C-alpha positions in Angstrom: 5.1 6.2 2.2 4.9 3.6 -0.2 1.8 3.2 -1.9 2.9 1.0 -5.0 5.9 -1.3 -5.6 7.2 -4.2 -8.0 7.9 -7.7 -7.7 8.9 -8.3 -11.2 11.7 -10.9 -10.2 10.6 -14.6 -11.5 9.9 -17.7 -9.2 13.7 -19.3 -9.2 15.9 -16.3 -8.4 13.9 -14.7 -5.9 14.3 -18.1 -4.0 18.2 -17.9 -5.0 18.5 -14.6 -3.9 17.2 -14.4 -0.9 18.0 -17.6 0.3 13.8 -18.5 0.5 11.9 -21.8 0.7 8.7 -22.2 -1.2 7.4 -19.5 -3.9 3.3 -20.0 -4.5 2.7 -21.9 -8.1 0.6 -19.2 -9.2 3.6 -16.5 -8.4 3.8 -14.1 -11.8 6.4 -11.1 -12.1 4.1 -7.9 -11.3 5.5 -4.7 -12.3 2.3 -2.5 -10.5 1.7 -4.3 -6.9 -1.1 -1.8 -5.1 -2.6 -1.7 -2.0 -6.0 -4.5 -1.6 -3.7 -7.0 -3.7 -2.2 -10.2 -2.5 1.7 -10.2 -2.2 4.4 -12.1 -1.4 5.3 -12.5 2.5 7.6 -14.8 5.0 6.8 -15.1 8.2 8.6 -18.2 9.0 12.4 -17.8 9.2 12.3 -22.1 9.5 10.8 -23.3 6.4 11.1 -19.8 4.8 8.2 -20.0 2.4 6.9 -17.1 0.5 2.7 -17.1 1.0 0.0 -15.0 -0.2 -0.9 -12.0 1.8 -3.6 -9.1 1.6 -2.1 -5.6 1.5 -3.6 -3.0 4.0 -3.4 -4.4 7.5 -7.0 -5.6 9.5 -6.4 -5.8 12.9 -7.7 -8.3 14.6 -10.0 -6.1 16.7 -11.3 -4.2 13.8 -15.5 -4.4 13.1 -14.8 -3.2 9.3 -12.0 -4.8 7.5 -11.9 -1.3 5.1 -9.4 0.1 7.7 -7.1 -1.9 5.8 -7.3 0.4 2.8 -5.8 3.6 5.6 -3.3 0.9 6.8 -1.0 0.0 3.9 2.0 1.8 6.1 3.1 1.9 9.6 5.8 4.2 10.9 8.4 2.5 12.4 8.8 5.5 14.7 5.4 4.6 16.5 4.8 1.1 15.6 5.0 0.3 20.1 2.3 2.7 20.6 -0.5 2.6 17.9 -3.3 0.4 18.8 -3.1 -0.7 15.0 -0.1 -2.0 15.1 1.7 -2.3 18.6 0.1 -6.4 19.2 1.7 -7.1 15.3 4.8 -5.6 16.6 5.0 -7.9 19.0 4.3 -11.1 17.8 3.1 -10.7 13.9 6.2 -9.9 12.5 7.1 -10.2 8.4 9.6 -9.8 5.0 7.2 -8.8 2.0 9.5 -9.7 -1.2 9.6 -6.9 -4.1 12.7 -6.0 -5.9 11.8 -2.1 -7.0 9.1 0.4 -5.3 7.8 3.4 -6.6 7.8 7.4 -4.5 5.9 10.8 -6.4 7.5 13.9 -6.6 5.3 16.6 -5.3 4.5 18.7 -8.1 6.6 21.7 -8.9 5.9 25.2 -9.5 3.6 25.3 -12.5 3.2 21.7 -13.0 0.0 19.5 -12.7 0.5 16.6 -11.4 3.1 14.2 -9.0 5.8 12.6 -11.0 6.2 9.2 -9.9 10.2 7.5 -9.3 11.2 4.2 -9.1 13.6 2.6 -6.7 15.6 -0.4 -6.9 19.0 -2.0 -5.5 22.0 -1.2 -8.2 22.4 -4.5 -8.8 18.9 -4.9 -9.7 18.3 -8.3 -7.4 15.3 -8.8 -5.1 15.2 -7.5 -1.4 12.5 -7.6 1.3 10.5 -5.1 3.1 10.1 -4.7 7.0 6.6 -5.6 7.8 3.6 -6.7 10.2 0.6 -8.9 9.5 -2.5 -10.2 11.0 -5.2 -12.4 11.1 -8.7 -10.9 10.9 -12.4 -13.1 11.7 -15.6 -11.6 11.1 -18.1 -11.8 13.9 -20.6 -13.1 11.4 -18.9 -15.7 9.7 -15.9 -16.8 12.3 -15.3 -19.9 9.8 -13.7 -17.2 7.6 -10.2 -15.7 7.9 -8.5 -12.2 5.9 -4.7 -12.4 6.3 -3.5 -8.5 6.0 -0.1 -7.4 6.5 1.5 -3.7 6.3 4.8 -1.9 5.2 7.3 -0.4 7.4 8.1 3.1 6.4 10.8 5.6 8.2 12.8 8.8 7.2 14.0 8.8 3.7 17.8 8.4 2.9 19.2 11.1 0.8 18.5 9.3 -2.6 15.0 9.2 -1.7 15.0 12.1 -0.1 15.4 13.8 -3.5 12.0 12.6 -4.4 10.1 12.2 -0.8 10.8 12.2 2.5 9.8 8.5 3.8 10.3 5.4 2.5 10.4 1.7 3.1 12.5 0.2 5.5 14.6 -2.3 3.2 16.5 -5.1 6.0 19.9 -6.7 4.6 20.4 -10.1 4.4 21.4 -10.2 8.0 18.8 -8.2 9.5 15.9 -9.7 7.7 16.0 -13.1 9.9 16.2 -11.1 13.1 13.0 -9.2 12.1 11.7 -12.6 12.2 13.1 -13.7 14.9 14.5 -11.5 17.6 11.9 -10.1 20.6 13.0 -7.9 21.8 11.6 -4.5 21.4 14.8 -2.2 21.5 16.7 -4.7 19.1 13.5 -4.6 17.0 13.3 -1.1 16.3 16.7 -0.8 15.8 16.5 -2.6 12.3 14.5 0.0 11.6 16.4 2.6 9.6 16.8 4.1 6.6 18.6 2.0 3.6 22.5 3.3 3.1 22.1 6.0 0.4 24.2 4.2 -2.0 22.3 1.0 -1.8 19.6 2.3 -4.2 19.4 3.5 -8.0 15.9 5.7 -9.5 14.9 7.5 -12.5 11.9 9.1 -13.5 8.9 6.5 -14.9 5.4 7.8 -17.0 2.2 8.2 -15.0 0.7 5.1 -16.2 1.6 3.8 -12.9 -0.8 5.6 -11.3 -3.3 3.3 -13.0 -2.9 0.0 -11.1 -4.5 -2.1 -14.5 -1.4 -0.8 -16.0 1.3 -3.8 -15.0 4.0 -4.2 -17.2 7.4 -3.7 -17.5 6.7 -0.2 -18.9 5.9 1.1 -15.9 9.6 0.8 -15.1 10.7 1.6 -18.1 12.8 5.4 -17.4 11.8 8.2 -19.4 14.9 10.0 -18.7 18.4 9.4 -17.5 18.2 8.0 -13.5 20.3 9.5 -10.4 22.0 7.6 -7.3 24.0 5.1 -9.9 20.9 4.6 -12.5 
């Protein structure tokens, strides 16, 4: 799963590197983005504007918005089958902007806790995850709306597999707009593949990232020499 990521790039660089439109005025670099928080999302392939959505999908049919706590990720293999995701997969796809993500390696023999690792592009530039979004309205307050999203995951590539068996779907420059424009289910699912093995670099980071209150450059500081190009 993908339970933490970074949006540490500044707004101007984000626009330039991803060919985006407007970025929210209150955008600021983030080093430890956690579920339940607002994240930068693109839904319109024409304006390409970045808007805020809450991380953790709440389907339009949900009775209780707390379901979003369990739907921070969606498995690529079953998007068109699961009630929580199939409607959004058909009509409400999005791009989630990032410049890195964390995965945790399970404890080895004698170890007490999982070890966090940070993954980013070798060039250190911004990229996008494939995502889904939903709009939810409480029955007792039809005037209010909760806009939420989820990150799609797939099987890990060779690099990420050293740490975890799943990874978020990273869309390249061409595929990211096809993800928003395409309407053929088979063509869409074909985009949801692991990133090339040589695309990323990785290194172990401090367990301080386990606490979402810690949100500083120290979160991504290497504890030791990285691998995969780090």
